[in-house]
C-alpha positions in Angstrom: 16.5 -3.1 -10.0 16.8 -4.2 -13.6 13.2 -4.0 -14.8 12.0 -0.9 -16.6 8.6 0.4 -15.6 5.8 1.0 -18.1 5.0 4.6 -18.7 1.3 3.9 -18.5 1.3 2.5 -15.0 -2.0 2.1 -13.3 -2.6 4.5 -10.5 -5.6 5.5 -8.4 -6.4 8.7 -6.5 -8.3 7.9 -3.3 -9.9 10.8 -1.5 -10.9 10.3 2.1 -13.1 13.2 3.4 -12.0 14.8 6.6 -14.4 13.9 9.4 -14.0 13.4 13.2 -10.4 12.1 12.8 -11.5 8.5 13.1 -12.3 6.9 9.8 -13.7 3.3 9.8 -13.9 1.1 6.8 -16.5 3.3 5.0 -14.5 6.0 3.5 -15.0 8.3 0.5 -12.9 7.1 -2.4 -12.7 7.7 -6.1 -11.0 6.3 -9.1 -8.3 8.5 -10.5 -10.1 8.3 -13.8 -13.0 10.2 -12.3 -13.3 13.5 -10.6 -13.1 13.4 -6.8 -16.5 12.4 -5.6 -18.6 14.6 -3.3 -18.5 14.2 0.4 -21.8 12.5 0.7 -20.9 9.7 -1.7 -19.9 6.9 0.7 -19.6 4.5 -2.1 -17.0 2.1 -0.8 -13.8 1.8 1.2 -10.2 1.9 0.4 -9.9 -1.8 1.2 -12.9 -2.7 -0.9 -11.5 -0.9 -3.9 -8.2 -2.8 -3.5 -10.1 -6.1 -3.3 -12.2 -5.3 -6.4 -9.5 -3.8 -8.6 -9.2 -5.4 -12.0 -7.0 -4.5 -15.0 -9.0 -2.5 -17.5 -7.0 -3.2 -20.6 -7.1 -6.6 -22.2 -3.3 -6.3 -22.7 -2.8 -6.2 -19.0 -5.4 -8.7 -17.9 -4.1 -11.2 -15.4 -5.7 -14.2 -13.7 -4.9 -13.1 -10.2 -5.9 -15.1 -7.2 -4.7 -14.0 -3.8 -2.9 -17.1 -2.5 -0.4 -15.4 -0.3 -0.6 -11.8 0.9 2.1 -9.8 2.5 1.2 -6.4 4.1 3.9 -3.9 4.8 2.5 -2.3 8.0 -0.3 -4.1 9.8 -1.4 -0.8 11.3 -4.6 1.3 11.0 -4.9 0.8 7.2 -3.0 -2.4 6.7 -5.0 -4.4 9.1 -8.3 -3.3 7.6 -7.0 -4.1 4.1 -5.8 -7.6 5.3 -9.3 -8.2 6.9 -11.1 -7.2 3.7 -8.9 -9.4 1.5 -9.4 -12.3 4.0 -13.1 -11.9 3.6 -12.8 -12.0 -0.2 -10.2 -14.8 -0.3 -10.7 -16.9 2.9 -8.0 -19.4 1.9 -5.3 -16.8 1.5 -2.3 -16.9 3.8 -1.9 -13.4 5.1 1.3 -12.2 6.8 2.8 -8.7 7.3 5.0 -6.4 9.3 4.9 -4.6 12.6 7.4 -2.1 14.2 7.9 -3.8 17.5 8.2 -7.2 19.2 5.4 -6.2 21.6 3.0 -5.5 18.7 4.0 -8.8 17.1 3.4 -10.8 20.2 0.0 -9.1 20.7 -1.1 -10.0 17.2 0.2 -13.6 17.4 -1.3 -14.3 20.8 -3.8 -17.1 20.4 -6.5 -15.5 22.5 -6.5 -12.1 20.7 -5.1 -13.1 17.3 -7.3 -11.7 14.5 -9.0 -14.2 12.2 -7.5 -12.6 9.2 -3.9 -13.2 10.3 -3.5 -16.7 8.8 0.2 -16.3 8.4 2.8 -14.5 10.6 3.5 -11.1 11.9 7.2 -10.1 11.4 9.1 -7.3 13.0 10.4 -4.8 10.5 13.4 -3.3 12.3 13.7 0.3 11.2 15.0 1.6 14.6 17.7 -0.4 16.3 19.9 -1.9 13.6 17.8 -0.9 10.6 18.0 -4.6 9.6 14.5 -4.9 8.3 13.0 -8.4 8.3 14.3 -11.6 9.7 15.1 -14.5 7.4 11.6 -15.9 8.0 10.0 -12.5 7.1 12.1 -12.3 3.9 10.9 -15.8 2.9 7.3 -14.8 3.4 7.8 -11.6 1.4 9.5 -13.3 -1.4 6.9 -16.1 -1.7 3.9 -13.9 -1.6 1.7 -13.5 -4.7 0.4 -10.1 -3.6 2.2 -7.3 -1.7 0.5 -4.3 -0.1 2.9 -1.6 1.2 1.5 0.9 3.6 4.7 2.0 5.3 5.9 5.5 4.4 9.4 6.2 3.2 11.6 6.6 6.3 15.3 6.5 7.1 17.9 5.5 4.5 17.6 8.8 2.7 13.8 8.6 2.7 13.6 5.5 0.5 10.8 3.0 0.8 12.0 0.6 3.6 10.9 -2.7 1.9 12.6 -1.7 -1.3 15.7 -0.3 0.4 16.2 -3.3 2.6 14.7 -6.2 0.6 14.5 -5.0 -3.0 16.5 -7.9 -4.1 14.0 -10.4 -2.7 11.1 -8.6 -4.4 13.1 -8.3 -7.7 13.9 -12.0 -7.7 10.5 -13.3 -6.6 8.9 -15.7 -9.0 5.6 -15.7 -7.1 4.8 -12.0 -7.1 1.8 -11.1 -9.3 0.5 -7.8 -7.9 1.8 -4.9 -5.8 -0.4 -2.2 -4.3 1.5 0.8 -2.9 -0.4 3.2 -0.6 1.0 6.6 -1.5 -0.5 10.1 -0.6 -2.4 12.8 -2.4 0.3 15.0 -1.0 2.3 14.3 -4.1 0.1 16.7 -6.0 1.1 19.7 -3.8 -1.0 22.8 -3.4 -3.7 23.3 -6.1 -5.4 26.1 -4.3 -8.7 24.2 -4.2 -8.8 23.2 -7.9 -9.7 19.7 -9.0 -7.0 17.1 -9.1 -7.1 14.0 -11.3 -4.6 11.1 -11.9 -2.9 13.0 -14.7 -2.4 16.2 -12.7 1.1 17.6 -12.4 3.0 16.6 -9.2 3.7 20.0 -7.5 4.8 18.8 -4.1 7.7 20.7 -2.5 8.0 19.1 0.9 10.5 16.4 1.6 8.0 13.8 2.7 5.9 14.1 -0.4 8.9 14.1 -2.7 10.0 10.8 -1.0 6.6 9.4 -1.9 7.1 10.3 -5.5 10.4 8.5 -5.5 8.9 5.5 -3.8 6.1 5.3 -6.4 8.7 5.4 -9.2 10.8 2.7 -7.6 7.9 0.4 -7.0 6.8 0.8 -10.6 10.2 -0.4 -11.7 9.1 -3.9 -10.6 6.5 -3.9 -13.4 7.5 -5.2 -16.8 8.1 -2.7 -19.6 6.0 -4.8 -22.0 2.3 -5.1 -21.3 2.2 -8.5 -22.9 5.1 -9.8 -20.8 3.0 -10.7 -17.7 5.5 -13.4 -16.7 8.4 -10.9 -16.3 7.1 -9.2 -13.2 4.0 -8.0 -11.2 1.4 -5.4 -12.0 1.9 -2.4 -9.8 -0.8 0.1 -8.8 -0.1 3.2 -6.6 -3.1 4.3 -4.5 -2.8 8.0 -3.6 -4.7 8.4 -0.3 -5.5 11.5 1.6 -7.0 12.3 5.0 -6.3 8.9 6.7 -6.1 9.5 10.4 -6.4 7.1 13.2 -8.3 7.8 16.4 -7.2 11.0 18.1 -4.9 12.0 15.3 -4.8 14.5 12.4 -4.3 18.3 12.1 -7.4 19.2 14.2 -6.3 17.0 17.2 -2.7 18.3 16.8 -3.8 21.9 17.1 -5.9 21.1 20.1 -3.2 19.3 21.9 
């Protein structure tokens, strides 16, 4: 990828308090420019923060309207983000990826199709041939004004799958205005209970978290080096999330089972 990332990329730390292992939309979140908020501050949800995010510097202000959204991973987080953005931008065309034909067919079925899925669900092949998206999926990705990536780095030397397989389509997109990458607070590593803020050193040592750091860096390369050159590429924000577990998942359930 040819574009050079700004050093002052906009990132957010999102802290989700551990609970019963099943977080609905109301999660505990905080801006990275603040200290992590206390457990009883149920201010907003991850999806709501994403919908409400606005550039804080006049130099990076963009007139963004979500005309076409592409969500990498229409799973536990991705589907809730898609629903929240649909509520905020009802006219937006929303598409995204799933891992299997069965999941795609279930989402696209007329009787059970969610109201927020106004576009198409595409299979992201990361198992059989590691071929990624079909030509229709690539076309939807390349024509989207906003991309939200929730899929963790897997396969291909732990690179981000959308960038590894379809980086050229993203790089050459003339429509893309904004990218939100859902990363992990695991990139900070072990701080022994101390506070962590956006500027904290990344001390992770495990392979999965290191792959997240690389993915953040690669996504940020899509952003123009010059703040004033908004026409050269999208704004990129990395959301570092923690404690997101679907029903029946997480460390507690793993230890029980």
